[in-house]
N, C-alpha and C positions, 0 to 999 in steps of 0.2 A: 421589945425588939423582935423583928421578924426573923425566924429561924428556918433555914432551908436544909433539908436532908437529901444528900446524894447517895446512891448506893454503890456497890462494889463492882458491878458487872463488867464494864469495859476496862476498868482499872485492873481487873484480874486477867482479862483476855489479852491486853496489849501492854507492852513496855514502851512502845512509841506508837504514834499514829494520830491522824487528824481528829478522831472522835475524842480520844482522851485529852488531847491538847485543848480542844474546845471546852471540855468540862473543867480542866485544870485552870484555864483562863477565867472561867466563872468563879471558881473557888478563890483564886488569888484576888480577883476584883472584890468579892464580897468581904474578904478578910480586911480590906482597906476601908470599909465603910463603917460608920458609927451606928447606923440604925438597922443593919442586917448582919446576921451571923450564919454560919453553915457548918455542917459536919459531913464527913464521908463515912458511911457505914461499912467499914472494912477493918478486919483485924490485921491483914498483911497485904502489902502490895509493893512491888519494886518498879512501879511505873516511873519512867524517866522524869516526867513533869511534876511528880509529887515528892521528889527526893528531899525537899526542904521541910516536909511535914512529918509529924510523928504518928505512928500507928502502933497499937498495943503489942504486936508480934514482929515488928520490923527490927529484929536483933539477930544475933548469931544463932540463938536457939530456933527462932522462926525460920531462918535460912536453912538450917539443917532439917527441920521438920517438913518444910514445904518444897525443898529443892527438887526440881524435876517432877513435881507432883501437882500438875495443874488441877486435876479433879479434887484433890485434897484442899487446895486453895479455894476453889469454888465452894465446896461443901462447908468449910469453916466460915468463909466470908458471908455466905448466904444465911447461915445460922445466926451470925452476928447482926446482919441486916434485918432479919425477921425480928430479932430481939429489940433492936432500936425502933422499928416500926411499931411493934406492940406497945413499947413504952410511951410512944406518942409525944415525945418532947421536941416537937417541931411543928411548923405551921404549914409548910408546903413541901411536897416530896417531888424530886426530879430524878427518876431512874436513868441510868446511863446507857441502857439498852432495852431490848424489847421482851425479855423473859417475864412472864406474868406471875412469877412466884409471889410477888408482893401484894397481889390484889386482895387476898383474904386477910392480910395483916394491916394494910394501910387504911386509916380512917380519916385522913385529911385530904384536901385538894391535891391533885398531882398533875404535873406537866410532863409531856413526852416530846422529845425533839426527834423529828423524822428527817434524817439526813439525805435519804434518797428512796427510790422505789425499785432498786435494782433487782431484788429478789422476786418482785412481781413481774417486772418487764422481761427478765432473763431467767425465768424459773429453771429452764433446762441446764443452765450453768451452775446451779446451786442445789443439786439433788443429792449431795453427800449427806451422811447421817448428821453431821454438825450443822450444815446450812439449811437443810430441808424444812425444819420447823419454823424458821425465822419469820417467814411471811405470815404463818398462822398466828404466831405470838404477836406480831405487830398488829394484825387485824384486831385481835382481842384487846390489846392494851389501848390502841387508838380509839376503839369504840367506847371505852370506859374513862378515858382521860378527860379532865376538866378543860384543858387547853392543849392544843398541839402547836408546836413551833415548827414551821416549815422554813428551811434555810434559803429558799429561792422561790420565785414565782412559778418556775417549772415544777418544783416539788409540790407546791401548793395545788397546782392544777392536777398533778398525778394523784394526790390524795382525794381530790373531789371526784376524779374520773374513775379511779381503780377501787377506792374503798368507800365511795359515796359519803364522804365526810361533809357535813354542812359547812359552808364557807365561813360562817360566823364563829365556828369553833377553832378556826386556824388563825394563828398569829404569824405573819411573815416577818422574820428577823434574820437578816443576812449575817453570814459570818463576817468578821472583821479582821483587820490586820494591824498590828502595832506599828507606828511610824519610826520607832527608835533606831532601826538599823538601815533606814532607807538610803543614807549617804555614807555609811561606814564601809570602808574597804576591808574585806575579810582577809587576814593573813593567810598566805599559801600553806596548806597542810598536806594536800594530796598531790601525788605525782600524776599530772594530767598531760594528755597530748596537746599539741598546739591548737588544733582545730577539732571541735567535737560538737555534736548535737546531743541535747539532754532529753532523757525520758525519765519521768518520776512516777514511782508507785508500783503496784502489783501488775501482773500481766494476765489476769483472768480473761476469758473469752470476750466479755463486753468491753474490755480495754483495747481490743482491736490491734494487739501487738503484732499478729502475724501479717496483716496487711501493711502495717507500718514497717516491719522488717523488709518486706519485699520492696516497698518504696525506697528504703534506705539502700538496698542493694542496687537499685537503679541510679540513685544519687551518687553513690561512691564510684560508679563508672566514670563520672565526670569530675569528681573531687577525690583524687587519689590519696590525699593525706587526711581525709575526714574520718573521724571515729564516732561511734555511738556509745554514750555512757548511760547506763541504766542505774538509777539511784533507788535503793530499796527493792522490795518485791521478792526477796529471797533469791537463792542461787538459781541459775538457769536449770530447768529440769531436762530430762533426757530428750523429750520431744523438741524442746526449744533448741537444745544444742544440735540436734540432728537437722532441724530446719535452717538454723543459721549457717550450718556447715554446707548444706545443699545450696544455699544462696551465695555461698562463698564470701560471707562477711564475718564469720566467726572470729577471724583475726582482727577485725575492726571493732569488736564489741567488748566493752569493759563494764563490770558491774561492781558497785560499791554499796556497802551498808554505811550509812552516814548519819551523823548527828546534825543538829540544826545549823551549826556554824559551817560544817563541811558542805551541807546542802546549799547554804548561801554562797560559798565559794564556787560551787558548780554553776549556779545561776549566773554569777558575775563573770565567769570565764567562758560560758557556752556561747556558741554562735546563735542558738535559739533553743527554746523549749518547744518540743513537739508534743501535743496532747491529742492523740488520735481516737479517744474513747468514743464508743457508740452512744454512751449515756453517762452523765454525771449529775448528781444532785446539786452540786455547787462548783467544785473545781478550784480549791484553794491554791494549788500550784500556780494558777494563772496570776493571782494577786502577788504571790511570793516572787514570781518572775518579774512582774511589773516593778515591784519594790527594789529589786536588785539589778535593774537596767538590762534585763534579758528579753529580747523580742519573743513574742508568743505566736506560734502557728498551731491552730487547733481546729477541732471539728465544729461544724456549723449546726449541731443538734442540741437538744435538751437545754441545759442552763448556760452553755458556753457563750452564746451571743449576749445573754442577759448580764453575765459577769464581765466579759471581755469588752463589750461595747465596740467602739471604733478603734480600740488599741491593739487589736489582734488581727492576724491574717487567717482567714477561714478556708476550709475545704470540706468537701463531702467525704465523710469517713468510710463510706462504702466504695469509693473510687480510688484505687491505687494510683491511677494516672493523675487525678486532681491533687492527691497528697504529694506525689513526686514533684509536680510542677510548683506547688506552694513552697516546698522545701528548697527547691532550686532557686525560686524567686528570692526568698529571704537571704540565701547565701550569696547571690550575685548583685543584689541591689542595696548598696550601702546607704543611700538616701532613705530608702524604705525602712531599713533597720533603725536608723537614727530617728525617723519620725515615730515609729512604733515605740521606741524606748521612751521618748519624751511624752507621748500620749499615754503610755502605760503608767508612768509616774503620777500623772494627774488622775488617771482612772483609779489607781490604788487609794488615793485620798478620799474617794467616794465611799469607801468601805472601812471606816475607822473602827478599831476594836472597841474603843470606849463606848461608841454609839450602840454597838451590839450588846455590850454588857449592861448599859443603862436600860435599854428596851427590855431585856430579859428580867432584870430586877424589878422594873415597873410592872411587868406581867405577874411576877410572884405577888407583889403587893395587891394587885387587883383581885387576887383569888382569896385574900384573907378578909 
């Protein structure tokens, strides 16, 4: 039986998030197979997507020992991962992020998934002590990996262009989305305004939130009852609060921390999802919006056209005027909204989660 080892990295870093959901999907799929097994090399994690799994220190004692001690969690989980790597009771290793700690312990083939090249393309936005080493870590790990999974053609081209990775070393495997909830109406849990535009994710500089906020300020001059809801991304910081106040839309902005069901409710109730990023490696919210009958208005750069196809309305993210006009268009044209919703449902079917899981498992097999 083929055995895959995943490590602790992003399961320690995140409680929610796209990367951990990606790996949790892989784990859950493998657990259903007869010819493949897997293990996560972690002593302790409270990741939302792994609540159903058992870990050695996921108990009251572990909670007390690790509570509000992220460095302690990393230290103990890394030690345990090194132990599992040294023991060698696996066939393929798939680290969940780019830290190269494992290189001197791993003796088996390993795969690395590259989700984007944001740290390379927007280095100035990631110069903090935490983020600055990531590009160097990625370069080192990618160079030594047996195979690299790129989640879009855009990311694959970035790997070739920015890191000089040979094309034959890269496997293009798109993210997928499960069809289970595509026609299920989510019960109302949130107190929502009657009309709102949805923004999903963090608001780092490359996410282009400032230009988007200015576009929203112009849109709300014509749509007096329209609100902006931001899902996730943490509380508005002082600069954002100041900027939204200057634009005179702070009273129209609502932010929620949401679970998957609440996010689905937001998609289903929103007038549209606006995705104004300058760059994304994939853009999973596009597929999530398609699945929940939410029209998508997004940037025309990087992976967006590749994922959205003809099911989204596009704009130049560097142009506030174009962004404003696109939002006004989607709000005023009901026939366009209906067309994008129907096309989006069909487009989502082209990215099945099971297909992504099968391709990844086949890649593991090819390395043994």
